[in-house]
N, C-alpha and C positions, 0 to 999 in steps of 0.2 A: 311744651315740656315733653310731651309724648314723642314728638318727632325727634327731639334731641336724644332721648333714650334709645330710640330705634336706630339713629345714626351711630351712636356709640357701639351698640350691639353689632351692627353690620360691620363696623370698622374692626372690632375685635375678631369677628369670624374671618375677615379678610386677612388680618395679620396672622392668625393661627393657620389659615390655609396656606399662606405664603411660607411660613416657617416649615409646615409639614412638607410642602413641595420642595423647598430647598434642602430639607433633610433627606428626602428621598433621592434627590438629585445627587447629593453628596455620597449617599450610600451606593449609588450606581457608579458614580465617577471615580470614587476612591480605588476600587479594585482595578479598574482599567488603567489608572495612572501608575499604580504599582507594577502591573504587568509590563507596562511600557518601559519603566525605569529599570527593573531587574533584568540583567542579561540572561540569555538562555544557557542551560547547562552545557550545550555543545560549544558555545563561545567561551565559557569559562574553562572548559577542558582544553581547548586550543590555546588559550592564553597561558595556562599552566605548562603545557608542552613547550611553548615558545620560551617561557622563563627558564625551564629546565635546560633547553638547548643553549641559551645564552649563558647560564651558570656553568654548564659543562665546558663550553668553549673558553670561558674566562679562567676556570681552574686549570685547564690544560695549557693555556697560553702562559699564565703566571708561573705554573710549575716548570714548564719547559725553559722559560727565560731564567728562572732561578737556578736550575741545574746547569745551564750553560755559563752562568757567572762563575761557577766553581772551576778551579784548576783541574786539568786532566788527571793528574795523579791522585787527587783527592775525590774525584767525582764518584768513583765506584764505591768507596767507603761511605761517602755521603748518602748515596742512594740505598746502599745496603742497610744502613742504620735507620733511614726513614721507613723503608719497607718493613723492617723488623718491628717497629712500633705500631704501624698501621695495618700490617698484613693480617693479624688475627681478627681485627674488627671488620676489615674488608671481606674476608672469607666468611665470617659469621653473617654478614649482610647478605652475601650470595646464598648461603644456606637458608636464611629466612625467606628470601624470594622464592626459592625452589620449594620450600615447605608450603608456601601459599599456593603454588601451582598444584602440589599434591592434594591439598584440601579442596581446591576448586574441582579437580577431577572426581574426588570422592563425593562432593556435593552434587555433581552432575549425574553420577551413577547411583547404584543402590547400596553402596558401602556405608554402613552405619559406624563411622569411625568414632563418634562420640561415645557410643556404647562400649566399643572395644577398649578405648583408653580410659573409660570410667570418668568422663568429663561431665561437669554440671551443665545446667541450662545456659549459663553465662559464658560458655567457652568461646574463644576467639574464632571467628569465621575467616575465610580466605581474604575477604575485603579488609578486615582489621589487621590481619597479618601483613598484607601488602602495604597498608598505611604505615605500619611500624617500619617495614623495610624501606619505604620511600624516605622517611625521616633519617634513617640510618645512612641511606645512600647520599643524602645531602650533607649531613653533619660530618661524617668521617672523612670524605675527600676534601671538604672545606678546611678542616683542621690540618690535614696533611699538606694542602697547598699553602696555608699560612705558615706551617713549620718550615717548608722549603724556602719560602720567601724571606722569612725573618732570619733563618740560618745563613742564607746566601748574602744577605745585606748586613751581616755582622751583629745582629741582635740575638746573640747565642742564648742569653739567659731567658729572654722572652720565648724563643723557639723551644727551649727545653721544658718550659712550663706547659706548653700546649698538650702534648701527649699525657702528661701527668694529670692535668685537669680533665681531659677526656676520659681517661680510665677511672678517675675518682667519680665523675658524674655517672658513668655506667654502673659502677658498683653501688653508688647511693640510690640510683633508680631501681635496681633489682631488689634491694632490701628495704625500700621505703615502706613504712608500716601503715600508711594511711590509704584510704579507699580512693585512690586515683591511679590512672594509667594501669588498668586491668589488674587490680590487686589479687583477685582470685586466681587468675592465670599465672601471675608471678609466683604466688604461694604454691601452686600446684607444681610448677617447674622446680622450685627450690626444694620442695618436699621430695620430688622424684630424684633429684641429685643426691639428697641425703640418703635415700633408700639404696641408691647405686653404690655410694661410697661405703655404706654400712649395711650389707644385705643380711640383716638379722631377722627378717620376716619373710613370709612367702613372696615369691617373685611374681609380680603381675606382668601383663603384656606391656604396659607402658614402661615398666622398669627396664626390661631387657631390650625393648625397642630403642629407647633413648640411649642405653649403654652401647648398643651397636652403632648408633650414629656417632657417639663420642669416639669410638675407635677410628672412624674416618677423620676425626678432627684432632688426632693426637699431635700432629705437627703444629696445629694452631695453639694447642696448650703448651707445647715446647717453646714456641716463639713468645707466647704470653709470659711464661716463666722468666725468660731472658729479659724481656722488656721490664717487667716488674722488678727484677733483680737490679737492673741498672737504675731504675727510679729510686729504689731504696738506698743504693750505694752512691747516689748522685753522680752517675756516669752518663746521664743523658746529654747528647750533643758534645761528647768528648771522645778521645781516642784511647782512653785508658782501658775500656772494655775489650779492645781488640787484642790486648796482650794475652798470650796463651795461659799464663799463670794467674790471670785475673779471676776473681770470684765469679764474674758473669761472662768470662771469656769462652772461646770455642771449645776449650778442653774441660769445661765444667762437667762434673759427674752428675749434676742435676738434670742435664739434657736427656740422657737415656732413661733416667728414672721417670721423668715426666712423660716421655714417649710411651713407656711400657705400662703406665698406670691404667689407662682405659682398658687394655687387654687383661690386666689382672682383675679389674672390677668385673669384667664379663666372665672371667674364669671362675671367680668366687660365686657368681650368680648361678653358673651351671652346677657347681658343687652343691649349692643350696637346693637347687631343683632336684638333684639326685637324692638328697636327704629327704625331701618332702614326697617325691613321687616314686623313687626307686627305678626310674627308667634309665637303661644303659645308654640310650642315645645322648642323654645329657653329658655323660662322661666323654663320649666321642666329640661332642661339641666343645667341652672344656679342653680337650686335647688340641683342637683346632686353634684356640686362642693361645695355648701355650707355645705353639710353633712360632709365634711372633717374638717371643722373648729372646731366643738366640740371634735372630736377625738384628735386633736393636743393639744388643750388648756386644756381639762380635764386630759390628760396624763401629761402635764407639772405641774399640780397642785400637783402632788405627792411630788415635792420638796418644796412646799410652804404651806402645811397643815400638821397637825399631822398625824402619821401613822394610828391611829384608825379611824379617820374621812375619810381618803382615802380609807381604806379597807371597811368600812361600807356603805359609801355614794357615793363617787366619782368613785370608781372602777366599780361598777355596771352600772353607767351612761356611763362610758367610754366603757364598753363592749357592751352595747346596741347601742351606736352611731357607734361603729366599725362594728357591724353586719349590721346596716342600710346602712352605706357607702359602704361596700363590695358588698352587694346584689344589691343595686341601681346601682352601677357602672357596675357590671356584667350584669345586665339587659340591661343597655343602650348600652354596647358594642355589645351585641348579636343582639338586636332588632333595634338599631338606627345607630350605627357606621358601622355595617356590614350588608351585604345582603346575607342571607343564600341560596337564589335561584341560586347564581353564586359563591358559596363559594370557590371553588378551581380552578376557571377558569384562575386565574393569573398565575398558574404554567403550563399552556399550552404554551410551548416555540415555537418560530418561526421555529427553527431547532430541529431535534431529539436530546434529551439529557437525560442522566440517571436520573437527578433530575425531569425532566418533567414526565418521565415514572413512577417514584416512588410516585409523589405527586398528579399529575393531576387526578381528578375524584376518588380519593381513600377515602373511608369512614373513615378510621382510622385517616386521617388528620382532618376531621370534629370533631370526638370525642376527639382527642388530643387537639386541639385548644380550644374547649369549656371547657373541663375538666381542663386543665392547666391554662386557664384564670381565672376560678373560684377559684382555689386553690391559685394562686399567687396574686389574688386580696385580699384575706383574709390575707395572710402573709404580703403583703405590708402595709395594714392598721395596722397590729400589729407592724410592724417595726417603724411606726410613734410614737409609745408610748415611754415612758421614761424608761420602764423596761429593755430594752436592750441597753441603751445608752453607757455603758462601755464594752459590749461584742463585741469587734471590729470585730472578725472573723465571728460571726453570722450576724452582721449588713452588713458586706461586702458581704457575701453570699446572703442574702436576697435582697440587693440592686442590685447585679448582676443578680439575677433571675428576678427582676422587669424589668431590661433592656431587658432581653430575652422576657418577656411577651410583652413589648412595641414593640420589634422587630417583633413579630408575629402579633401584632395589626396593624402595619404599612401596611403590605401586603393587608389585607382585607379592611382597611379604604381607602387606595388609590384606590384599585380596585373598591370599591363601588362608590367613587366620580367620577372616570373615566367613569363608566357605566352611571351615572346620566348625566354627561356632554355630552356624546355621544347621549343619548336618547333625550336630549333637542335640540341638534344640528340637529338630524334627524327629529324631529318634526317641527323645524323651516324650514328645507329644504322642507318637505312635504307641509307645509302651503304655502310656496312661490311658489311651483309647482302648487298647486291647484289654487292660485290666478292668476298665469300666464295662466293656462288653461281656467279659467273663462273669462279673458280678451280676449283671442283668440276667444272664442265662441261669445262674444259680438261684436267683430270686424267682425266676419264672418256673424253674423245676420244682420249687417248694410249694407252689400254688396248686393244690389238689382239690378236685371237686368231691364233695362228700354227699 
């Protein structure tokens, strides 16, 4: 009986030892198997790039074939309408990509942009901005390709619903009240828009910074107004909108009004700043934005006066106002918004980088930014005219170039403001140190030996 108990005990120990060994083997083998199954990040990145190339080629091929199916006399109108619906979202996508590059440069340097814009700890980084831009890059051209395909194949009603659904989805995503898709950042942007439209409070740096960017997107808002107008009046994928007397036609009064609104918002901000600070430079800045008003409305008169009167009287006035606005804006960019004494300091990164080596302290950056800013200022003013309203490819190119000009402007405007903020804080610290030293001297002078 004793040997039977000993045999059972030894058997249990053997079984437990086997279980423990197999358990240890499983704990060792499991991570190895998962690392073998999971692909490397480099492989995933290459696979995503391959999918993106295939998607881009497919959209280009389908879009080109769809355009070629249209008759020659209707092809220009067909493309003009398609660009009008998707042009605003494509340009906004470009601006989001460029803003991500701005934030990446700020993150690599010593620019504390979160403090300047009064952002919370959950603000979007450049990686999250680029992620949003990637989805926008995929969704907007895909919807445009589907619109071209359905329209060219006779499915007009389905094609007309695509831009409507896309705009509705964007509006719903912006005002969605639940805590998904960066709620705090969306709320911050909407709140800033509200402060721009109604400048009833002290103007912060984020307020006038975003308002300046909106002036570069005035043509985007004009196309957006025309697109929404056609959607409301059910003129999508029709030729009714092309009539001059149509509510959404090319002679609509709403076009110059929407174009001038961003400049008026910025003008009212300058007047509000003068009320709060009393600085006369804010009045000069307000005068700069007021020079855009005659450029826009004199150009719009081309559709409302006889051609001879436009050629002999209004066009010379428009040309003079365009030159004045371009030169005044260029002067203000160089002398007020930027500080040439530290012009390329922002490109000095914290860690060695190829872009820092190429840009920091280089004279060609100075000449490039000054020269390109002057040229693009002139082309942007010309784009606000009525002469190019139906040349959609030229308008798209000039507007995209204005986005790039504003992208360059952001670097030096933020750097200049950051240097001013640091100089003020350093002066305050120095003043506090001097006061503390004087207090110590007074206290020491009162200590007398008796």
